[in-house]
N, CA, C, O and the ligand as a Tripos MOL2 file, in Angstrom:
@<TRIPOS>MOLECULE
protein
  281   279    71     0     0
PROTEIN
NO_CHARGES

@<TRIPOS>ATOM
      1 N          13.1650    7.6100    4.7520 N.3       1 MET1
      2 CA         12.7850    6.5750    3.6210 C.3       1 MET1
      3 C          12.3560    5.3370    4.3120 C.2       1 MET1
      4 O          12.9510    4.8580    5.2770 O.2       1 MET1
      5 N          11.3620    4.8790    3.8020 N.am      2 LYS2
      6 CA         10.8350    3.4500    4.0610 C.3       2 LYS2
      7 C          10.4500    2.6740    2.7940 C.2       2 LYS2
      8 O          10.1260    3.2390    1.7500 O.2       2 LYS2
      9 N          10.5070    1.3190    2.9530 N.am      3 LEU3
     10 CA         10.1150    0.5240    1.6110 C.3       3 LEU3
     11 C           8.5770    0.4540    1.8740 C.2       3 LEU3
     12 O           8.0300    0.6100    2.9660 O.2       3 LEU3
     13 N           7.9680    0.1880    0.6560 N.am      4 TYR4
     14 CA          6.6870    0.0120    0.6680 C.3       4 TYR4
     15 C           6.0860   -1.0090   -0.3380 C.2       4 TYR4
     16 O           6.6150   -1.1030   -1.4450 O.2       4 TYR4
     17 N           5.0600   -1.7460   -0.0360 N.am      5 TYR5
     18 CA          4.7360   -2.7750   -0.5190 C.3       5 TYR5
     19 C           3.1000   -2.6570   -0.7950 C.2       5 TYR5
     20 O           2.5380   -1.9440    0.0370 O.2       5 TYR5
     21 N           2.3170   -3.1760   -1.7190 N.am      6 ILE6
     22 CA          0.9840   -2.9300   -1.9530 C.3       6 ILE6
     23 C           0.4300   -4.6150   -1.6830 C.2       6 ILE6
     24 O           1.0400   -5.6240   -2.0380 O.2       6 ILE6
     25 N          -0.6550   -4.5730   -1.0860 N.am      7 ASN7
     26 CA         -1.3440   -6.1040   -1.0860 C.3       7 ASN7
     27 C          -2.0620   -6.2820   -2.3070 C.2       7 ASN7
     28 O          -3.0580   -5.5940   -2.5320 O.2       7 ASN7
     29 N          -1.6430   -7.1630   -3.1410 N.am      8 HIS8
     30 CA         -2.4870   -7.2700   -4.4370 C.3       8 HIS8
     31 C          -3.3070   -8.4230   -4.3690 C.2       8 HIS8
     32 O          -3.6280   -8.9800   -5.4190 O.2       8 HIS8
     33 N          -3.7600   -8.9350   -3.0700 N.am      9 LYS9
     34 CA         -4.9350   -9.5910   -2.9360 C.3       9 LYS9
     35 C          -5.8500   -8.9760   -1.9580 C.2       9 LYS9
     36 O          -5.6950   -9.1940   -0.7570 O.2       9 LYS9
     37 N          -6.7730   -8.2360   -2.3900 N.am     10 THR10
     38 CA         -7.6800   -7.6550   -1.6590 C.3      10 THR10
     39 C          -8.5680   -8.2820   -0.9430 C.2      10 THR10
     40 O          -8.9540   -9.2450   -1.6070 O.2      10 THR10
     41 N          -9.2050   -8.2310    0.2760 N.am     11 THR11
     42 CA         -9.9540   -8.8400    0.9490 C.3      11 THR11
     43 C         -11.2710   -7.7910    1.4560 C.2      11 THR11
     44 O         -12.3490   -8.1610    1.9210 O.2      11 THR11
     45 N         -10.8340   -6.4510    1.2200 N.am     12 ASN12
     46 CA        -11.7760   -5.6520    2.0700 C.3      12 ASN12
     47 C         -13.0910   -5.3030    1.0210 C.2      12 ASN12
     48 O         -13.0210   -5.4140   -0.2030 O.2      12 ASN12
     49 N         -13.9710   -4.9790    1.5710 N.am     13 PRO13
     50 CA        -15.2750   -4.9010    0.7230 C.3      13 PRO13
     51 C         -15.5340   -3.9870   -0.4040 C.2      13 PRO13
     52 O         -16.3380   -4.2190   -1.3060 O.2      13 PRO13
     53 N         -14.6160   -2.6640   -0.2660 N.am     14 ASN14
     54 CA        -14.8130   -1.8390   -1.5350 C.3      14 ASN14
     55 C         -13.3880   -2.5660   -2.6090 C.2      14 ASN14
     56 O         -13.2760   -2.1040   -3.7440 O.2      14 ASN14
     57 N         -12.8660   -3.1460   -2.3670 N.am     15 GLY15
     58 CA        -11.7760   -3.8700   -3.3220 C.3      15 GLY15
     59 C         -10.5340   -3.1430   -3.5220 C.2      15 GLY15
     60 O          -9.8980   -3.2780   -4.5680 O.2      15 GLY15
     61 N         -10.0910   -2.2590   -2.4330 N.am     16 ASN16
     62 CA         -8.9550   -1.4910   -2.5730 C.3      16 ASN16
     63 C          -7.7860   -2.4100   -2.1830 C.2      16 ASN16
     64 O          -7.7970   -3.3290   -1.3640 O.2      16 ASN16
     65 N          -6.7550   -1.9560   -2.9600 N.am     17 ASN17
     66 CA         -5.5680   -2.5000   -2.6350 C.3      17 ASN17
     67 C          -4.9730   -1.8380   -1.6290 C.2      17 ASN17
     68 O          -5.0410   -0.6150   -1.7450 O.2      17 ASN17
     69 N          -4.3270   -2.3020   -0.5360 N.am     18 GLU18
     70 CA         -3.7740   -1.4610    0.6850 C.3      18 GLU18
     71 C          -2.2340   -1.3360    0.5450 C.2      18 GLU18
     72 O          -1.5310   -2.3380    0.4180 O.2      18 GLU18
     73 N          -1.8310   -0.3320    0.5670 N.am     19 VAL19
     74 CA         -0.3120    0.0890    0.5360 C.3      19 VAL19
     75 C           0.1210   -0.0130    1.9660 C.2      19 VAL19
     76 O          -0.4910    0.5180    2.8930 O.2      19 VAL19
     77 N           1.1630   -0.6950    2.0850 N.am     20 HIS20
     78 CA          1.9460   -0.8100    3.6330 C.3      20 HIS20
     79 C           3.4460   -0.5100    3.5640 C.2      20 HIS20
     80 O           4.2350   -0.8800    2.6940 O.2      20 HIS20
     81 N           3.6530    0.1350    4.5090 N.am     21 SER21
     82 CA          4.9390    0.2680    4.7850 C.3      21 SER21
     83 C           5.7690   -1.0240    5.3520 C.2      21 SER21
     84 O           5.0850   -1.9830    5.7110 O.2      21 SER21
     85 N           7.1340   -1.1190    5.4540 N.am     22 GLU22
     86 CA          7.7750   -2.3810    5.6240 C.3      22 GLU22
     87 C           7.8810   -2.6940    7.3120 C.2      22 GLU22
     88 O           8.4600   -3.7030    7.7160 O.2      22 GLU22
     89 N           7.4010   -1.9400    8.0210 N.am     23 ASP23
     90 CA          7.3560   -2.2620    9.3860 C.3      23 ASP23
     91 C           5.9130   -2.2630   10.0160 C.2      23 ASP23
     92 O           5.6390   -2.3950   11.2090 O.2      23 ASP23
     93 N           5.0390   -2.0850    8.9460 N.am     24 CYS24
     94 CA          3.3910   -2.1680    9.3440 C.3      24 CYS24
     95 C           3.2990   -3.7680   10.0160 C.2      24 CYS24
     96 O           3.9720   -4.6820    9.5400 O.2      24 CYS24
     97 N           2.4730   -3.9440   11.0570 N.am     25 ARG25
     98 CA          1.9350   -5.1340   11.7840 C.3      25 ARG25
     99 C           0.9400   -5.8190   10.9210 C.2      25 ARG25
    100 O           0.5220   -6.9510   11.1650 O.2      25 ARG25
    101 N           0.5400   -5.0370    9.8140 N.am     26 TYR26
    102 CA         -0.5920   -5.6530    8.9050 C.3      26 TYR26
    103 C           0.2090   -5.8950    7.4580 C.2      26 TYR26
    104 O          -0.5170   -5.9700    6.4670 O.2      26 TYR26
    105 N           1.4110   -6.0010    7.2960 N.am     27 LEU27
    106 CA          2.0790   -6.0760    6.0380 C.3      27 LEU27
    107 C           1.7110   -7.4720    5.7080 C.2      27 LEU27
    108 O           1.7800   -8.3760    6.5410 O.2      27 LEU27
    109 N           1.2590   -7.6680    4.2990 N.am     28 PRO28
    110 CA          0.8000   -8.9700    3.9130 C.3      28 PRO28
    111 C           2.1220   -9.8990    3.7810 C.2      28 PRO28
    112 O           3.2610   -9.4610    3.6200 O.2      28 PRO28
    113 N           1.7780  -11.1820    3.8740 N.am     29 SER29
    114 CA          2.9000  -12.2420    3.6620 C.3      29 SER29
    115 C           3.4280  -12.0950    2.2890 C.2      29 SER29
    116 O           2.6750  -11.6610    1.4170 O.2      29 SER29
    117 N           4.6920  -12.4230    2.0020 N.am     30 PRO30
    118 CA          5.4520  -12.1850    0.9260 C.3      30 PRO30
    119 C           4.6820  -12.5920   -0.4630 C.2      30 PRO30
    120 O           4.6990  -11.8590   -1.4520 O.2      30 PRO30
    121 N           4.0180  -13.8290   -0.4130 N.am     31 GLU31
    122 CA          3.0140  -14.0280   -1.5330 C.3      31 GLU31
    123 C           2.0480  -13.0850   -1.9940 C.2      31 GLU31
    124 O           1.6860  -12.9220   -3.1590 O.2      31 GLU31
    125 N           1.6700  -12.4880   -0.9920 N.am     32 ASN32
    126 CA          0.4290  -11.5150   -1.3280 C.3      32 ASN32
    127 C           0.7040  -10.1620   -1.5790 C.2      32 ASN32
    128 O          -0.1930   -9.3320   -1.7290 O.2      32 ASN32
    129 N           2.0980   -9.8570   -1.6420 N.am     33 ARG33
    130 CA          2.3800   -8.3550   -1.6490 C.3      33 ARG33
    131 C           3.2870   -8.3870   -2.9660 C.2      33 ARG33
    132 O           3.7850   -9.3670   -3.5190 O.2      33 ARG33
    133 N           3.3690   -6.8370   -3.3600 N.am     34 THR34
    134 CA          4.2530   -6.4840   -4.4800 C.3      34 THR34
    135 C           5.1060   -5.3580   -4.0550 C.2      34 THR34
    136 O           4.5100   -4.4580   -3.4620 O.2      34 THR34
    137 N           6.4480   -5.2090   -4.2420 N.am     35 PHE35
    138 CA          7.3100   -4.3080   -3.9550 C.3      35 PHE35
    139 C           6.8550   -3.1080   -4.5440 C.2      35 PHE35
    140 O           6.4680   -3.2700   -5.7010 O.2      35 PHE35
    141 N           6.7790   -1.9360   -4.1050 N.am     36 LEU36
    142 CA          6.5670   -0.7120   -4.8720 C.3      36 LEU36
    143 C           7.7830    0.0930   -4.8420 C.2      36 LEU36
    144 O           8.0620    0.6890   -5.8820 O.2      36 LEU36
    145 N           8.5500    0.2150   -3.8420 N.am     37 GLY37
    146 CA          9.8560    1.0390   -3.8340 C.3      37 GLY37
    147 C          10.3660    1.6180   -2.4300 C.2      37 GLY37
    148 O          10.0850    1.0680   -1.3660 O.2      37 GLY37
    149 N          10.9630    2.5130   -2.5050 N.am     38 CYS38
    150 CA         11.2560    3.2980   -1.3990 C.3      38 CYS38
    151 C          10.8570    4.7700   -1.3570 C.2      38 CYS38
    152 O          11.0790    5.5310   -2.2980 O.2      38 CYS38
    153 N          10.2800    5.1220   -0.2640 N.am     39 PHE39
    154 CA          9.5250    6.2710   -0.5400 C.3      39 PHE39
    155 C           9.5100    7.1670    0.9750 C.2      39 PHE39
    156 O           9.7580    6.6600    2.0690 O.2      39 PHE39
    157 N           9.1950    8.4550    0.7620 N.am     40 SER40
    158 CA          9.4580    9.0900    2.0400 C.3      40 SER40
    159 C           8.0540    9.1280    2.7620 C.2      40 SER40
    160 O           8.0260    9.4530    3.9490 O.2      40 SER40
    161 N           6.9850    8.8360    2.1500 N.am     41 ASN41
    162 CA          5.5930    8.7380    2.7820 C.3      41 ASN41
    163 C           4.8030    8.0220    2.0430 C.2      41 ASN41
    164 O           5.1460    7.6480    0.9210 O.2      41 ASN41
    165 N           3.4650    7.6940    2.6520 N.am     42 GLY42
    166 CA          2.4840    6.9260    1.9810 C.3      42 GLY42
    167 C           1.9970    7.2060    0.8110 C.2      42 GLY42
    168 O           1.7180    6.3460   -0.0250 O.2      42 GLY42
    169 N           1.8020    8.8660    0.6030 N.am     43 ILE43
    170 CA          1.2650    9.6850   -0.5850 C.3      43 ILE43
    171 C           2.3510    9.3020   -1.5460 C.2      43 ILE43
    172 O           1.8360    9.1950   -2.6590 O.2      43 ILE43
    173 N           3.2670    9.1240   -1.5750 N.am     44 GLU44
    174 CA          4.1230    8.7650   -2.7130 C.3      44 GLU44
    175 C           4.1310    7.3450   -3.0550 C.2      44 GLU44
    176 O           4.2540    6.9750   -4.2220 O.2      44 GLU44
    177 N           3.9870    6.4300   -1.9430 N.am     45 ALA45
    178 CA          3.9780    5.2520   -2.3540 C.3      45 ALA45
    179 C           2.4540    4.7900   -3.0670 C.2      45 ALA45
    180 O           2.2490    3.9430   -3.9360 O.2      45 ALA45
    181 N           1.5980    5.5820   -2.4320 N.am     46 LYS46
    182 CA          0.1690    5.3650   -3.2670 C.3      46 LYS46
    183 C           0.1000    5.7590   -4.8330 C.2      46 LYS46
    184 O          -0.5870    5.1680   -5.6660 O.2      46 LYS46
    185 N           0.9460    6.8770   -5.0770 N.am     47 LYS47
    186 CA          0.9880    7.3490   -6.2270 C.3      47 LYS47
    187 C           1.9850    6.2490   -7.1050 C.2      47 LYS47
    188 O           1.6200    5.9340   -8.2370 O.2      47 LYS47
    189 N           2.8840    5.8440   -6.7030 N.am     48 ALA48
    190 CA          3.6500    4.8320   -7.4540 C.3      48 ALA48
    191 C           2.6830    3.6600   -7.7400 C.2      48 ALA48
    192 O           2.5320    3.1370   -8.8440 O.2      48 ALA48
    193 N           1.9720    3.2760   -6.4590 N.am     49 ALA49
    194 CA          1.0500    1.8920   -6.8230 C.3      49 ALA49
    195 C           0.1490    2.2790   -7.9920 C.2      49 ALA49
    196 O          -0.0910    1.4320   -8.8530 O.2      49 ALA49
    197 N          -0.3910    3.5690   -8.0770 N.am     50 LYS50
    198 CA         -1.5530    3.6270   -9.0500 C.3      50 LYS50
    199 C          -0.5900    3.8030  -10.3630 C.2      50 LYS50
    200 O          -1.1700    3.3940  -11.3690 O.2      50 LYS50
    201 N           0.5080    4.2200  -10.5790 N.am     51 ASP51
    202 CA          1.5140    4.4910  -11.7720 C.3      51 ASP51
    203 C           1.8190    2.8880  -12.1500 C.2      51 ASP51
    204 O           2.2590    2.6660  -13.2780 O.2      51 ASP51
    205 N           1.6260    1.9110  -11.3570 N.am     52 ASN52
    206 CA          1.9590    0.6850  -11.7800 C.3      52 ASN52
    207 C           0.8200   -0.3610  -11.8420 C.2      52 ASN52
    208 O           0.9130   -1.5750  -11.6590 O.2      52 ASN52
    209 N          -0.2780    0.3770  -12.1400 N.am     53 GLY53
    210 CA         -1.5350   -0.0770  -12.6580 C.3      53 GLY53
    211 C          -2.5180   -0.5830  -11.4250 C.2      53 GLY53
    212 O          -3.5240   -1.2130  -11.7530 O.2      53 GLY53
    213 N          -2.3160   -0.3800  -10.2770 N.am     54 PHE54
    214 CA         -3.1710   -0.5490   -9.0450 C.3      54 PHE54
    215 C          -4.1780    0.7280   -9.0380 C.2      54 PHE54
    216 O          -4.0140    1.5910   -8.1750 O.2      54 PHE54
    217 N          -4.9440    0.8190   -9.7440 N.am     55 SER55
    218 CA         -5.6900    2.1400   -9.7810 C.3      55 SER55
    219 C          -6.7590    2.2510   -8.5300 C.2      55 SER55
    220 O          -7.3390    3.3190   -8.3340 O.2      55 SER55
    221 N          -6.9770    1.1960   -7.7610 N.am     56 LYS56
    222 CA         -7.5790    1.0590   -6.5620 C.3      56 LYS56
    223 C          -6.7040    1.1080   -5.3060 C.2      56 LYS56
    224 O          -7.1260    0.7030   -4.2230 O.2      56 LYS56
    225 N          -5.4960    1.6040   -5.4690 N.am     57 ALA57
    226 CA         -4.6990    1.7170   -4.3090 C.3      57 ALA57
    227 C          -5.0610    2.6380   -3.2970 C.2      57 ALA57
    228 O          -5.4430    3.7390   -3.6940 O.2      57 ALA57
    229 N          -5.0180    2.3920   -1.8510 N.am     58 ASP58
    230 CA         -5.2450    3.0630   -1.0210 C.3      58 ASP58
    231 C          -4.3120    2.8390    0.1150 C.2      58 ASP58
    232 O          -3.7900    1.7290    0.2170 O.2      58 ASP58
    233 N          -4.0530    3.7410    0.9510 N.am     59 GLY59
    234 CA         -3.1770    3.8120    2.2870 C.3      59 GLY59
    235 C          -3.9210    2.9220    3.3190 C.2      59 GLY59
    236 O          -5.1310    2.9880    3.5390 O.2      59 GLY59
    237 N          -2.9750    2.0160    3.9700 N.am     60 CYS60
    238 CA         -3.3040    1.6300    5.0220 C.3      60 CYS60
    239 C          -3.6030    2.4430    6.1970 C.2      60 CYS60
    240 O          -2.8390    3.3750    6.4470 O.2      60 CYS60
    241 N          -4.6810    2.2070    7.0070 N.am     61 ILE61
    242 CA         -4.9250    3.1510    8.0270 C.3      61 ILE61
    243 C          -3.9560    3.3970    9.0180 C.2      61 ILE61
    244 O          -3.6830    4.4890    9.5150 O.2      61 ILE61
    245 N          -3.4020    2.1850    9.2940 N.am     62 HIS62
    246 CA         -2.5120    2.0810   10.4290 C.3      62 HIS62
    247 C          -1.1170    2.8620   10.1390 C.2      62 HIS62
    248 O          -0.6350    3.6660   10.9370 O.2      62 HIS62
    249 N          -0.5370    2.5230    8.8990 N.am     63 CYS63
    250 CA          0.8980    2.7880    8.5470 C.3      63 CYS63
    251 C           1.0990    4.0550    7.5620 C.2      63 CYS63
    252 O           2.0870    4.7700    7.3920 O.2      63 CYS63
    253 N          -0.1370    4.0810    6.9950 N.am     64 CYS64
    254 CA         -0.1630    5.0990    5.7500 C.3      64 CYS64
    255 C          -1.4080    6.0630    6.0780 C.2      64 CYS64
    256 O          -2.1290    6.4580    5.1610 O.2      64 CYS64
    257 N          -1.6080    6.3840    7.2550 N.am     65 SER65
    258 CA         -2.9370    7.1900    7.2930 C.3      65 SER65
    259 C          -3.1490    8.6380    6.6090 C.2      65 SER65
    260 O          -4.2300    9.2020    6.4440 O.2      65 SER65
    261 N          -1.7450    9.1550    6.2150 N.am     66 GLU66
    262 CA         -1.7370   10.4890    5.3420 C.3      66 GLU66
    263 C          -2.5280   10.0610    4.0850 C.2      66 GLU66
    264 O          -3.1980   10.8980    3.4800 O.2      66 GLU66
    265 N          -2.4600    8.6830    3.6520 N.am     67 ALA67
    266 CA         -2.6920    8.5000    2.1600 C.3      67 ALA67
    267 C          -4.0970    7.6140    2.3990 C.2      67 ALA67
    268 O          -4.5650    7.0570    1.4060 O.2      67 ALA67
    269 N          -4.7490    7.4760    3.6220 N.am     68 HIS68
    270 CA         -5.9050    6.7560    3.5310 C.3      68 HIS68
    271 C          -7.0830    7.3020    3.2180 C.2      68 HIS68
    272 O          -7.5250    7.9440    4.1710 O.2      68 HIS68
    273 N          -7.8320    7.3130    2.2000 N.am     69 THR69
    274 CA         -9.0460    7.8960    1.9920 C.3      69 THR69
    275 C         -10.1220    7.2280    1.8120 C.2      69 THR69
    276 O         -11.1610    7.8830    1.7200 O.2      69 THR69
    277 N         -10.1860    5.8560    1.7190 N.am     70 GLU70
    278 CA        -11.3220    5.1940    1.5400 C.3      70 GLU70
    279 C         -11.8180    4.4710    3.0360 C.2      70 GLU70
    280 O         -12.8550    3.8080    3.0870 O.2      70 GLU70
    281 ZN         -0.0340   -0.7760    7.0060 Zn       71 ZN71
@<TRIPOS>BOND
     1     1     2 1
     2     2     3 1
     3     3     4 2
     4     3     5 am
     5     5     6 1
     6     6     7 1
     7     7     8 2
     8     7     9 am
     9     9    10 1
    10    10    11 1
    11    11    12 2
    12    11    13 am
    13    13    14 1
    14    14    15 1
    15    15    16 2
    16    15    17 am
    17    17    18 1
    18    18    19 1
    19    19    20 2
    20    19    21 am
    21    21    22 1
    22    22    23 1
    23    23    24 2
    24    23    25 am
    25    25    26 1
    26    26    27 1
    27    27    28 2
    28    27    29 am
    29    29    30 1
    30    30    31 1
    31    31    32 2
    32    31    33 am
    33    33    34 1
    34    34    35 1
    35    35    36 2
    36    35    37 am
    37    37    38 1
    38    38    39 1
    39    39    40 2
    40    39    41 am
    41    41    42 1
    42    42    43 1
    43    43    44 2
    44    43    45 am
    45    45    46 1
    46    46    47 1
    47    47    48 2
    48    47    49 am
    49    49    50 1
    50    50    51 1
    51    51    52 2
    52    51    53 am
    53    53    54 1
    54    54    55 1
    55    55    56 2
    56    55    57 am
    57    57    58 1
    58    58    59 1
    59    59    60 2
    60    59    61 am
    61    61    62 1
    62    62    63 1
    63    63    64 2
    64    63    65 am
    65    65    66 1
    66    66    67 1
    67    67    68 2
    68    67    69 am
    69    69    70 1
    70    70    71 1
    71    71    72 2
    72    71    73 am
    73    73    74 1
    74    74    75 1
    75    75    76 2
    76    75    77 am
    77    77    78 1
    78    78    79 1
    79    79    80 2
    80    79    81 am
    81    81    82 1
    82    82    83 1
    83    83    84 2
    84    83    85 am
    85    85    86 1
    86    86    87 1
    87    87    88 2
    88    87    89 am
    89    89    90 1
    90    90    91 1
    91    91    92 2
    92    91    93 am
    93    93    94 1
    94    94    95 1
    95    95    96 2
    96    95    97 am
    97    97    98 1
    98    98    99 1
    99    99   100 2
   100    99   101 am
   101   101   102 1
   102   102   103 1
   103   103   104 2
   104   103   105 am
   105   105   106 1
   106   106   107 1
   107   107   108 2
   108   107   109 am
   109   109   110 1
   110   110   111 1
   111   111   112 2
   112   111   113 am
   113   113   114 1
   114   114   115 1
   115   115   116 2
   116   115   117 am
   117   117   118 1
   118   118   119 1
   119   119   120 2
   120   119   121 am
   121   121   122 1
   122   122   123 1
   123   123   124 2
   124   123   125 am
   125   125   126 1
   126   126   127 1
   127   127   128 2
   128   127   129 am
   129   129   130 1
   130   130   131 1
   131   131   132 2
   132   131   133 am
   133   133   134 1
   134   134   135 1
   135   135   136 2
   136   135   137 am
   137   137   138 1
   138   138   139 1
   139   139   140 2
   140   139   141 am
   141   141   142 1
   142   142   143 1
   143   143   144 2
   144   143   145 am
   145   145   146 1
   146   146   147 1
   147   147   148 2
   148   147   149 am
   149   149   150 1
   150   150   151 1
   151   151   152 2
   152   151   153 am
   153   153   154 1
   154   154   155 1
   155   155   156 2
   156   155   157 am
   157   157   158 1
   158   158   159 1
   159   159   160 2
   160   159   161 am
   161   161   162 1
   162   162   163 1
   163   163   164 2
   164   163   165 am
   165   165   166 1
   166   166   167 1
   167   167   168 2
   168   167   169 am
   169   169   170 1
   170   170   171 1
   171   171   172 2
   172   171   173 am
   173   173   174 1
   174   174   175 1
   175   175   176 2
   176   175   177 am
   177   177   178 1
   178   178   179 1
   179   179   180 2
   180   179   181 am
   181   181   182 1
   182   182   183 1
   183   183   184 2
   184   183   185 am
   185   185   186 1
   186   186   187 1
   187   187   188 2
   188   187   189 am
   189   189   190 1
   190   190   191 1
   191   191   192 2
   192   191   193 am
   193   193   194 1
   194   194   195 1
   195   195   196 2
   196   195   197 am
   197   197   198 1
   198   198   199 1
   199   199   200 2
   200   199   201 am
   201   201   202 1
   202   202   203 1
   203   203   204 2
   204   203   205 am
   205   205   206 1
   206   206   207 1
   207   207   208 2
   208   207   209 am
   209   209   210 1
   210   210   211 1
   211   211   212 2
   212   211   213 am
   213   213   214 1
   214   214   215 1
   215   215   216 2
   216   215   217 am
   217   217   218 1
   218   218   219 1
   219   219   220 2
   220   219   221 am
   221   221   222 1
   222   222   223 1
   223   223   224 2
   224   223   225 am
   225   225   226 1
   226   226   227 1
   227   227   228 2
   228   227   229 am
   229   229   230 1
   230   230   231 1
   231   231   232 2
   232   231   233 am
   233   233   234 1
   234   234   235 1
   235   235   236 2
   236   235   237 am
   237   237   238 1
   238   238   239 1
   239   239   240 2
   240   239   241 am
   241   241   242 1
   242   242   243 1
   243   243   244 2
   244   243   245 am
   245   245   246 1
   246   246   247 1
   247   247   248 2
   248   247   249 am
   249   249   250 1
   250   250   251 1
   251   251   252 2
   252   251   253 am
   253   253   254 1
   254   254   255 1
   255   255   256 2
   256   255   257 am
   257   257   258 1
   258   258   259 1
   259   259   260 2
   260   259   261 am
   261   261   262 1
   262   262   263 1
   263   263   264 2
   264   263   265 am
   265   265   266 1
   266   266   267 1
   267   267   268 2
   268   267   269 am
   269   269   270 1
   270   270   271 1
   271   271   272 2
   272   271   273 am
   273   273   274 1
   274   274   275 1
   275   275   276 2
   276   275   277 am
   277   277   278 1
   278   278   279 1
   279   279   280 2
@<TRIPOS>SUBSTRUCTURE
     1 MET1         2 RESIDUE 1 A MET
     2 LYS2         6 RESIDUE 1 A LYS
     3 LEU3        10 RESIDUE 1 A LEU
     4 TYR4        14 RESIDUE 1 A TYR
     5 TYR5        18 RESIDUE 1 A TYR
     6 ILE6        22 RESIDUE 1 A ILE
     7 ASN7        26 RESIDUE 1 A ASN
     8 HIS8        30 RESIDUE 1 A HIS
     9 LYS9        34 RESIDUE 1 A LYS
    10 THR10       38 RESIDUE 1 A THR
    11 THR11       42 RESIDUE 1 A THR
    12 ASN12       46 RESIDUE 1 A ASN
    13 PRO13       50 RESIDUE 1 A PRO
    14 ASN14       54 RESIDUE 1 A ASN
    15 GLY15       58 RESIDUE 1 A GLY
    16 ASN16       62 RESIDUE 1 A ASN
    17 ASN17       66 RESIDUE 1 A ASN
    18 GLU18       70 RESIDUE 1 A GLU
    19 VAL19       74 RESIDUE 1 A VAL
    20 HIS20       78 RESIDUE 1 A HIS
    21 SER21       82 RESIDUE 1 A SER
    22 GLU22       86 RESIDUE 1 A GLU
    23 ASP23       90 RESIDUE 1 A ASP
    24 CYS24       94 RESIDUE 1 A CYS
    25 ARG25       98 RESIDUE 1 A ARG
    26 TYR26      102 RESIDUE 1 A TYR
    27 LEU27      106 RESIDUE 1 A LEU
    28 PRO28      110 RESIDUE 1 A PRO
    29 SER29      114 RESIDUE 1 A SER
    30 PRO30      118 RESIDUE 1 A PRO
    31 GLU31      122 RESIDUE 1 A GLU
    32 ASN32      126 RESIDUE 1 A ASN
    33 ARG33      130 RESIDUE 1 A ARG
    34 THR34      134 RESIDUE 1 A THR
    35 PHE35      138 RESIDUE 1 A PHE
    36 LEU36      142 RESIDUE 1 A LEU
    37 GLY37      146 RESIDUE 1 A GLY
    38 CYS38      150 RESIDUE 1 A CYS
    39 PHE39      154 RESIDUE 1 A PHE
    40 SER40      158 RESIDUE 1 A SER
    41 ASN41      162 RESIDUE 1 A ASN
    42 GLY42      166 RESIDUE 1 A GLY
    43 ILE43      170 RESIDUE 1 A ILE
    44 GLU44      174 RESIDUE 1 A GLU
    45 ALA45      178 RESIDUE 1 A ALA
    46 LYS46      182 RESIDUE 1 A LYS
    47 LYS47      186 RESIDUE 1 A LYS
    48 ALA48      190 RESIDUE 1 A ALA
    49 ALA49      194 RESIDUE 1 A ALA
    50 LYS50      198 RESIDUE 1 A LYS
    51 ASP51      202 RESIDUE 1 A ASP
    52 ASN52      206 RESIDUE 1 A ASN
    53 GLY53      210 RESIDUE 1 A GLY
    54 PHE54      214 RESIDUE 1 A PHE
    55 SER55      218 RESIDUE 1 A SER
    56 LYS56      222 RESIDUE 1 A LYS
    57 ALA57      226 RESIDUE 1 A ALA
    58 ASP58      230 RESIDUE 1 A ASP
    59 GLY59      234 RESIDUE 1 A GLY
    60 CYS60      238 RESIDUE 1 A CYS
    61 ILE61      242 RESIDUE 1 A ILE
    62 HIS62      246 RESIDUE 1 A HIS
    63 CYS63      250 RESIDUE 1 A CYS
    64 CYS64      254 RESIDUE 1 A CYS
    65 SER65      258 RESIDUE 1 A SER
    66 GLU66      262 RESIDUE 1 A GLU
    67 ALA67      266 RESIDUE 1 A ALA
    68 HIS68      270 RESIDUE 1 A HIS
    69 THR69      274 RESIDUE 1 A THR
    70 GLU70      278 RESIDUE 1 A GLU
    71 ZN71       281 GROUP 0 **** ****
């Protein structure tokens, strides 16, 4: 299980909010991220993000490649 966060300030062209695990080198700084919870993989974290209103959540290609779709 790992802790997951979502970047609530998106900068990428298609406007997705990327989901990152705690150990990702691209983890956003504390003021730019929202804590999602503790999950066993990025797919669960992404689902939790969508349940929390981040309809454009997408997994980071580096740490959540299993949940990266766009
Ligand atoms: Zn990441």
